[in-house]
KOLDOKE-176844 format. One record per atom (N, C-alpha, C): residue in three letters; x, y, z. Coordinates in steps of 0.05 Angstrom, whole numbers, plus 5000, padded with zeros to 4 digits. Layout:
N
ALAXYZ ...
This chain:
377
MET400342108850 MET403242048846 MET404942288854 VAL406942238870 VAL408742448879 VAL410642528857 PRO410742788849 PRO412542858828 PRO415442828836 ARG417142738818 ARG419942698825 ARG421342968828 LYS423242978846 LYS424743218851 LYS426643288828 ARG426843548823 ARG428643648802 ARG431143758817 VAL433443638812 VAL435843708828 VAL438043798809 ALA439244028814 ALA441644108799 ALA444144008813 VAL446043918798 VAL448743858808 VAL450644048795 VAL451844218811 VAL453544438801 VAL456444358806 GLY457744278785 GLY460444168786 GLY460343868784 VAL460943758760 VAL460643468756 VAL463443338755 GLY464843368778 GLY467543258780 GLY467543038800 THR469543038818 THR469942828837 THR467342758852 MET466242958865 MET463842918881 MET461242938865 GLY461143128846 GLY458743178831 GLY457942948813 SER459942818801 SER459242588783 SER457942368799 GLN458942318824 GLN457842108841 GLN455042198851 ALA454742448858 ALA452142538867 ALA450042518844 ALA450842578820 ALA449042558797 ALA448242268793 TRP450142078795 TRP449541798792 TRP447541698814 ARG448141778839 ARG446441678861 ARG443641808859 LEU443442058852 LEU440842188849 LEU439242068826 ALA440542028804 ALA439141908781 ALA438241618787 ALA439841478802 ALA439141198809 ALA436641188827 ARG436041408840 ARG433641418857 ARG431241548843 GLY431541608817 GLY429341708802 GLY429042008801 ALA430942158812 ALA430842448811 ALA431242548782 GLU430142778776 GLU430742908750 GLU433343068755 VAL435542978744 VAL438143098750 VAL439143258726 VAL440043498732 VAL441343668711 VAL444043758723 GLY446143678709 GLY448843748718 GLY449943988702 PHE451644138715 PHE453044368702 PHE456044348709 ASP457744368688 ASP460544368694 ASP461944578676 ARG463844728687 ARG465244938672 ARG467044808651 PHE467744558654 PHE469244418634 PHE467544168626 ALA468543928631 ALA467043688625 ALA468043478645 PRO466343278651 PRO467143068670 PRO469742938661 GLY471642908679 GLY474142778674 GLY476442978668 HIS475843238669 HIS478043428663 HIS480143428685 ASP482443548679 ASP484743538697 ASP485443808709 ARG483443988710 ARG484044268719 ARG483444308749 SER482744098763 SER482244128792 SER483943918806 ALA482643738821 ALA484243538836 ALA484043258825 ALA482043208808 ALA481642928798 ALA483342868774 GLY485842818779 GLY487642758756 GLY490042598765 GLY491842558747 GLY494342408754 GLY494142108752 GLU492042008740 GLU491741718734 GLU491041548758 THR491941618782 THR491441448806 THR491041628830 ARG489341538848 ARG489041648875 ARG488841418894 ILE489541468919 ILE489641248939 ILE486841198950 PHE486040948952 PHE483840858968 PHE484940708992 ARG483940769016 ARG484740619039 ARG482440579058 SER482540369074 SER480440309093 SER481140419121 ALA483740439127 ALA484640569152 ALA484940869147 HIS484841029169 HIS484941319165 HIS486741449186 PHE488641619176 PHE490541759193 PHE489141969210 GLU487242109198 GLU486342359210 GLU484242319232 ASP482442129228 ASP480142099247 ASP478841829242 SER478641659262 SER477441399258 SER474541409251 ARG473241639255 ARG470341659248 ARG469941649218 TYR472041679202 TYR471741649173 TYR471241359165 VAL472041169182 VAL472140889173 VAL469340789165 PRO467140839179 PRO464540749169 PRO463840869142 LEU464641119137 LEU464141239111 LEU465841109089 LEU468341029097 LEU469940879077 LEU468740609071 LYS467540479091 LYS466240229085 LYS463840259066 HIS462340479071 HIS460140539052 HIS461240599024 ALA463340749023 ALA464640808997 ALA465540548983 ASP466640368999 ASP467640108987 ASP465339968974 THR463039958987 THR460739818975 THR459939958948 LEU459940218948 LEU459140358924 LEU461240358902 TRP463840348909 TRP465840298889 TRP465340038874 ARG464639828889 ARG464139568877 ARG461639588859 ARG459539738869 ARG457139758853 ARG457539908827 LEU459040118828 LEU459540278804 LEU461240118784 GLN463139958793 GLN464639778776 GLN462839578763 ASP461139448779 ASP459339238769 ASP457339358748 GLU456239598754 GLU454339708735 GLU455639798709 SER458039898711 SER459340008687 SER461039808672 GLY461939598686 GLY463739398673 GLY466539508670 ARG467239718684 ARG469939838683 ARG471439788709 GLU474039728707 GLU475739708731 GLU476539988739 LEU475340088760 LEU475840358770 LEU477740348794 ARG477940118807 ARG479540098832 ARG480939828833 ARG483339828843 ARG484739578847 ARG485939578875 LEU485439368890 LEU486439348918 LEU489239218918 THR491239388922 THR494039298923 THR495239318950 GLY493739428970 GLY494839488996 GLY496039768996 CYS496339879020 CYS497640139023 CYS499340129048 LEU501940199045 LEU503740209068 LEU503540479081 LEU503040489107 LEU502840729123 LEU505340729141 MET507040929138 MET509640929151 MET510141199165 GLY511641189187 GLY512441429201 GLY513341369229 PRO514141569244 PRO514941529272 PRO512741399288 ALA513341189303 ALA511341039317 ALA509641209336 GLU510841419347 GLU509441589366 GLU508041819353 HIS508241849326 HIS506742059313 HIS503742019316 HIS502342239320 HIS499442219326 HIS497942079303 GLN498742119278 GLN497341989256 GLN497841689256 MET500141599263 MET500641309265 MET499041189288 ARG498741329310 ARG497141229332 ARG494141219323 THR493241419308 THR490441419299 THR489941189280 VAL491841119263 VAL491540899245 VAL491140639260 LEU492840589280 LEU492640349296 LEU490040339312 GLU489140569322 GLU486640579336 GLU484340509318 SER484340619294 SER482040569276 SER482040279267 ILE484440169263 ILE484639889255 ILE483539709277 ALA484239759302 ALA483339599324 ALA480339639329 GLU479339889327 GLU476539939332 GLU474739809312 HIS475539809286 HIS473839709265 HIS474639439254 GLY476639309265 GLY477439039257 GLY478339029228 LEU479939229220 LEU480939239192 LEU483239039187 GLU483238929163 GLU485338739156 GLU487938889152 HIS490038809166 HIS492538949165 HIS494938779174 GLU497338879169 GLU499738759180 GLU501538979191 VAL502738929214 VAL504739109225 VAL507538999218 LEU509139169206 LEU511839079197 LEU514039239212 ASP515939089223 ASP518239229234 ASP520239289212 ALA522439419219 ALA524339509199 ALA525539269184 GLU526039049198 GLU527238819185 GLU525238689165 ALA522738669173 ALA520738549156 ALA520238729131 LEU520138989136 LEU519739169114 LEU522039159094 ALA524439159104 ALA526839149086 ALA526938899069 LYS526038679080 LYS526038429066 LYS523838419045 ARG521438519052 ARG519138489035 ARG518838729015 PHE519538969025 PHE519339209009 PHE521939369010 PRO524039268997 PRO526639399000 PRO526739678988 GLN524739758973 GLN524740028961 GLN524240248981 PHE523340179005 PHE522740379026 PHE524940369048 ARG525640609057 ARG527640629078 ARG526340739103 LEU526340579125 LEU525340679150 LEU527640799166 GLU526940969186 GLU528841079204 GLU528440969232 ASP530241019250 ASP529940929277 ASP527441039289 GLY525940869302 GLY523440959314 GLY521040949296 ASP521440879271 ASP519240869252 ASP517540609255 ALA515040629247 ALA513340389246 ALA512140379218 ALA511240139210 ALA509940109184 ALA507539929187 VAL505340009175 VAL502839849176 VAL501939809147 LEU501339569139 LEU500239509113 LEU497239479115 ASP495839679104 ASP492939669103 ASP492139499079 ARG491039259085 ARG490339069065 ARG487939149048 GLY486139309060 GLY483739389045 GLY484139649030 ALA486539689020 ALA487239939006 ALA488239878978 GLY488640088963 GLY489740068936 GLY489540328922 TYR488940318896 TYR488740568881 TYR486140568865 VAL485240818859 VAL482940858842 VAL483841028818 ARG482341018797 ARG483041168772 ARG481241408771 PRO482241648777 PRO480441878781 PRO479041968755 GLU480542008733 GLU479342108709 GLU477141908699 LEU477941658698 LEU476041448689 LEU473641428707 THR474041458733 THR471841448752 THR469841668747 VAL470841918745 VAL469042138741 VAL467442108715 VAL468842038693 VAL467441998668 VAL465341768670 THR466041558684 THR464341328686 THR461841388703 ALA462241528726 ALA459941598743 ALA458041788728 ALA459241978713 ALA457542168698 ALA455942018676 ARG457241838662 ARG455941688641 ARG453741508653 GLN454241388676 GLN452141228689 GLN449741408696 ALA450241648705 ALA448041828711 ALA446441888686 GLU447941938664 GLU446542008639 GLU444941768629 ARG445941528632 ARG444441288624 ARG441941258640 LEU441941368664 LEU439541348681 LEU437741598678 GLY438341768658 GLY436641988652 GLY437642268658 ALA439942288671 ALA440942548678 ALA441842698653 ARG441742968653 ARG442743138632 ARG445043298643 ILE447243308629 ILE449643458638 ILE450343678617 HIS450343918626 HIS451144148610 HIS454244188613 ARG455744108592 ARG458644138593 ARG459444418584 TYR461744508594 TYR462744768587 TYR460644988592 THR459444958615 THR457345148623 THR457745228652 PRO459345428658 PRO459745508685 PRO457245638697 VAL456745568722 VAL454545698737 VAL455545948750 ARG454146168747 ARG454946428757 ARG453746498784 GLU451346388790 GLU449946458815 GLU447946238822 ILE447746188848 ILE445746008859 ILE444146158880 VAL441546178876 VAL439846348893 VAL437346188902 PRO437146138928 PRO434646018939 PRO432346208934 ALA430146108923 ALA427946288916 ALA425346128913 GLY423246238926 GLY420546118923 GLY420345828930 GLY421745738951 GLY421745458958 GLY423445278941 GLY424845398922 GLY426645248904 GLY429345378903 VAL430745318882 VAL433445428878 VAL433745518849 ASP434545768844 ASP435045868817 ASP438045828811 VAL438645708789 VAL441445668780 VAL441845828755 ARG443646028756 ARG444046208734 ARG446646148719 THR446546108693 THR448846088676 THR448946328658 ASP450846338639 ASP450946558620 ASP448546568601 ASP447246338597 ASP445146318578 ASP442346318589 ARG442046228614 ARG439346188625 ARG439346188655 THR436946198666 THR436546148695 THR434445928697 GLU435045718712 GLU433245488715 GLU432445458744 ARG430045378749 ARG429045328776 ARG429145028782 PHE430144968806 PHE430344688815 PHE429144668843 ASP428444418851 ASP427544378878 ASP429844388898 ALA432244298889 ALA434644298906 ALA437044308888 ALA439244378900 ALA441844378886 ALA444044258903 VAL445744108890 VAL448244008903 VAL450544158891 VAL452144288908 VAL454344458899 VAL456944318905 THR458344238884 THR460844088886 THR462944208867 VAL463644458871 VAL465244598851 VAL468244608858 GLY469144458878 GLY471944438884 GLY473144708890 PRO475444778877 PRO476845028883 PRO475345278875 TRP473145258861 TRP471545498854 TRP469345558874 VAL469445428898 VAL467245468917 VAL467245748928 ASN469545868933 ASN469546148944 ASN468546348923 GLU469046288898 GLU468146468876 GLU465146448873 LEU464046208874 LEU461146168869 LEU459546248894 LEU460646188918 LEU459246238943 LEU460946418961 PRO461146668954 PRO463046848968 PRO462146908997 GLY459746849004 GLY458846909031 GLY459046679051 LEU460446469044 LEU460646239062 LEU461746329089 PRO460646219111 PRO461746279138 PRO464246119145 TRP465045939127 TRP467445789131 TRP469445839109 GLU471945839117 GLU474145889097 GLU474945629084 VAL475145629058 VAL476345409043 VAL478845519030 ASP481145409039 ASP483745499031 ASP484545339006 VAL484645468983 VAL485245328958 VAL488245328953 ARG489345098948 ARG492245068945 ARG492944928918 ARG495344998909 ARG496444878884 ARG498344658892 LEU497844418882 LEU499544188889 LEU500944078864 ILE503143958869 ILE504743838847 ILE504943538851 ASN504543388830 ASN505143108829 ASN507543068810 ALA509442898818 ALA511842848802 ALA512142538799 TRP512842458775 TRP513142168769 TRP516142108765 TYR517041898778 TYR519941818778 TYR520241528769 VAL522441478754 VAL523041218744 VAL524741058765 PRO523940818771 PRO525640648789 PRO528340588777 THR530340558793 THR533040488784 THR533840198792 SER531940058804 SER532439778812 SER529939618807 ASP530139358812 ASP527839178808 ASP526039168833 ALA526739318854 ALA525139308878 ALA522239388874 TRP521739568854 TRP519039668850 TRP517439488831 SER518539268821 SER517239108802 SER516338838813 GLY516238808840 GLY515338558852 GLY512438518849 THR511538288859 THR508638218857 THR506938398874 GLU508038498897 GLU506638688914 GLU507638968907 ARG505839138899 ARG506539418892 ARG504539608906 PRO504739628932 PRO502739788946 PRO503140088942 ALA500940228946 ALA501140518949 ALA502440568977 PHE503240818982 PHE504540869008 PHE504041159017 ILE504141189043 ILE503941459055 ILE506041469078 ARG507441689079 ARG509341739102 ARG508341979117 THR508241959143 THR507142179160 THR509242399165 ALA511642319170 ALA513742519179 ALA516442389173 PRO518542559172 PRO518642849176 PRO517443009152 THR517342889128 THR516043009105 THR513542849098 HIS511142969103 HIS508742819097 HIS508442799067 CYS508242549057 CYS508142509028 CYS506542249023 TYR505842208997 TYR504541968989 TYR505641888962 GLY505141638954 GLY506141548928 GLY504541308918 LEU504641268892 LEU503241048879 LEU504840948856 PRO505640698855 PRO506840588831 PRO504740608808 SER505640688785 SER503740718762 SER502740448753 PRO500240428744 PRO499240168736 PRO500840038714 ASP502240188697 ASP503840068676 ASP506639978685 GLY507240038711 GLY509839948722 GLY512240108714 ILE511840328699 ILE514140478689 ILE515140678710 SER513440788726 SER514241008743 SER512740998770 VAL513541178788 VAL512241208814 VAL511441498817 LYS508941548824 LYS507941818828 LYS508241898857 ILE509342148862 ILE509742248889 ILE508242508892 GLY506942538915 GLY505642788922 GLY506242868951 LEU505743118957 LEU506343238983 LEU503843328997 SER504143429022 SER501843509038 SER501343809036 ARG499143889049 ARG498244169047 ARG500344379053 ALA501844339074 ALA503844539083 ALA505844609061 LEU506244419042 LEU508144459021 LEU506944548995 HIS504344618996 HIS502944718972 HIS502645018973 ARG502845148950 ARG502545438949 ARG499645518948 PRO498845748961 PRO496045838959 PRO495345928931 VAL492845898925 VAL491745988898 VAL489846218903 ASP490446448891 ASP488646678894 ASP486246658875 ASP486746558851 ASP484646538830 ASP484846268816 PRO482946088821 PRO483045828808 PRO482945828778 ASN482146058766 ASN482146088737 ASN484846168726 GLN486746238744 GLN489346328735 GLN491646178748 VAL491145928756 VAL493245778771 VAL495645738753 ASP498045768765 ASP500545738751 ASP501145438748 ARG501145338724 ARG501545048719 ARG504444988711 THR506245188713 THR509045138708 THR510545068734 VAL511944848734 VAL513444758757 VAL516344848754 ARG517344998773 ARG520145098771 ARG522044908785 PRO524544908777 PRO526544718788 PRO526644728818 GLU526544968830 GLU526744998859 GLU524444868874 GLU522144838860 GLU519844708873 GLU520344398876 LEU522244298862 LEU522844008863 LEU524843938885 GLU525944138898 GLU528044078918 GLU527043898941 VAL524543948950 VAL523443788971 VAL523043508962 PHE522243468937 PHE521943198926 PHE524743058925 THR526743198917 THR529443078915 THR530442988942 GLY530043158962 GLY530843078989 GLY529342849000 LEU526742838994 LEU525042609003 LEU526042348990 LEU526542358964 LEU527542108951 LEU530242018962 ARG532042208967 ARG534642138977 ARG534442009004 ARG532642109021 ARG532442009048 ARG530841759051 HIS528641729036 HIS526741509041 HIS526241329017 LEU526841418993 LEU526241268969 LEU528641268950 PRO530841148959 PRO533341178943 PRO533341028917 ASP531440848912 ASP531440698887 ASP529840838865 LEU529141098869 LEU527841248848 LEU529841458836 HIS529941468810 HIS531741668797 HIS530941948805 PRO532842118813 PRO532142378824 PRO530842578805 ASP530942538779 ASP529842718760 ASP527142618751 PRO524942768754 PRO522342668746 PRO522042658716 ILE520342468707 ILE519742448678 ILE517142588671 ARG515642668691 ARG513042798686 ARG512242968710 LEU510943188706 LEU510043368727 LEU507243458720 SER505543478740 SER502843578736 SER502043748760 VAL500343958755 VAL499444138775 VAL496444108778 PHE495544088803 PHE492644068809 PHE491944268831 MET489444278838 MET488444448860 MET486744288880 GLU487044358905 GLU485344238926 GLU484444458945 GLY482144408958 GLY481044588978 GLY481244479006 TYR482244639025 TYR482744549052 TYR481144719072 THR480244599093 THR479044739115 THR480944759139 ASP480444929158 ASP482244959181 ASP482444699197 SER480244549198 SER480244299213 SER481044059197 SER481444099170 SER481943889151 SER479543699148 ARG477243769159 ARG474843619155 ARG473143759135 PRO471943619116 PRO470343749095 PRO467743869105 LEU466644029089 LEU464044149094 LEU461943989080 VAL460143859094 VAL458143679082 VAL455443749094 GLY453643859078 GLY451043919088 GLY449844169075 PRO447544269086 PRO446144499074 PRO447544759080 LEU447244949062 LEU448145219067 LEU446445349089 PRO447645519105 PRO446045659126 PRO443745809114 GLY441345749124 GLY438945889114 GLY437945789087 ALA439045569077 ALA438245469051 ALA438445159052 SER436445039065 SER436644749069 SER436544589043 ASN435644709021 ASN435544558996 ASN437944608978 VAL440044728989 VAL442644758975 VAL444644598991 VAL445544378980 VAL447344188994 VAL450244238985 LEU452044289004 LEU454744348997 LEU456644119004 LEU458344048985 LEU460643868990 LEU463144018982 ALA464844089002 ALA467144248996 ALA469344209017 GLY471844279009 GLY474044289028 GLY474944009037 PHE475243819019 PHE475943549027 PHE478843509035 SER480443719033 SER483043729045 SER484943509036 GLY484643429011 GLY486443238999 GLY485842949004 HIS483742889019 HIS483042599022 HIS480142539016 GLY479042668995 GLY476242628988 GLY475742418967 PHE477642368949 PHE476942198926 PHE476041918935 LYS477441798954 LYS476741528962 LYS473841518974 LEU472941748985 LEU470341758997 LEU468141838977 SER468841908953 SER467042048935 SER464341898930 PRO464341628926 PRO461741498922 PRO459941528947 ALA461041508971 ALA459441538995 ALA458441828997 MET460142018991 MET459342298992 MET457142368972 GLY457342248948 GLY455242288928 GLY452642168938 ASP452741948952 ASP450341818963 ASP449141988985 ILE450842109002 ILE449942279023 ILE448742529012 ALA449942648991 ALA448842878979 ALA446042818968 ALA445742578956 ALA443042508946 ALA441042478969 ASP441842358991 ASP440142349015 ASP439142629022 LEU441042809026 LEU440443079036 LEU438743239016 ALA439343208990 ALA437743358970 ALA434943258968 LEU434542998971 LEU431842878967 LEU430142868992 THR431442829015 THR429942789040 THR430642979062 GLY432943119059 GLY433843309080 GLY435343179103 THR435742919102 THR437142779123 THR438642539111 THR440442419127 THR441842179119 THR442341999143 ASP442441739138 ASP443141549159 ASP446141519162 GLN447641629144 GLN450641599146 GLN451641779169 PRO453741689183 PRO454841839206 PRO456542079199 ILE455242299193 ILE456742539184 ILE456642769204 ASP455842719229 ASP455642929248 ASP458243089251 PHE460542949249 PHE463043089253 PHE463943249228 LEU462443209206 LEU463043359181 LEU460843559174 SER458543529186 SER456143679178 SER456443979181 THR455344129162 THR455244419164 THR453344519185 VAL451444349193 VAL449344429212 VAL450644469239 GLY450344709250 GLY451444769276 GLY454444789277 ARG455744789254 ARG458744789254 ARG459645079256 ALA461645119273 ALA462645389278 ALA464045499253 ALA463745749248 ALA465145879226 ALA468045899231 ALA469645929209 ALA472545949211 ALA473246209225 
């Protein structure tokens, strides 16, 4: 009888909780470590909702991975009995000639995704809460909606535990060292030996793995919630939305219908020197870009937010995540730098991490993301 592999999952958050679930489902002996606990709001997995979409602005090669994620979202919901995702559609808006709008239409055509193209007149009639400008285009991605980040992370971690995984909460890992054909994981209390490790520590990646050949730029982002001032946001269709330009932003009507969450893109986020000391106070001047955005494109939202939250995300120079083994350590699998669009992919990435940790390879199309042969920053 072949002994089952013993795998550490370091960081049981967005990616780690899914990796633990997929590893445990395959019979691995899984031990998770988290500096807080699954479902915490000190990294990127917070704010009640995140966007799931089937079309992709950045690169159409993500679409097969999104399809795999879609299958696993359904499986995790079925296994847990919890509603983790709801498909409400997502409006993708911006100048028709913008490269991201062109990529969306290319990915939709290439993969036969369910969608609608709306001109300004159709959008104004159906979704009067949005204001298009001359030259803008709008695409409604039908296979999109929102996911519940905190609930998802807790649920995936609990499913892993039900399948036999053990999770050490409030236990930061200080060092990961390949040794003797295995991997040593050192915490403040002990050092344990594993056959493989999956490292999914989000903004703490530079601290835990200071010798990475790639740069992960950690940024502080703000989410702001606004109350609608008209009935336009209370219709039967309440899609998530993304605008490409002139201010790249995204938004999601809250599930309770009371408010709308707005977020911005990387260029408008402040760098974070130390993820343990991130400034969680939002100053009035930081809201000026939100105010201008609402005035220009979302006039039916009250300009003063009712809630503010601060999170952290890790970005790479290419905006493509790092997925695969560490250089010189094939049994240490890294998932990092998802550049703000990882949560929707998280079940697929957890499955890929399980593939790599258990067999060293995966059938999923990750060549464009893989750490293997990837040039350093």
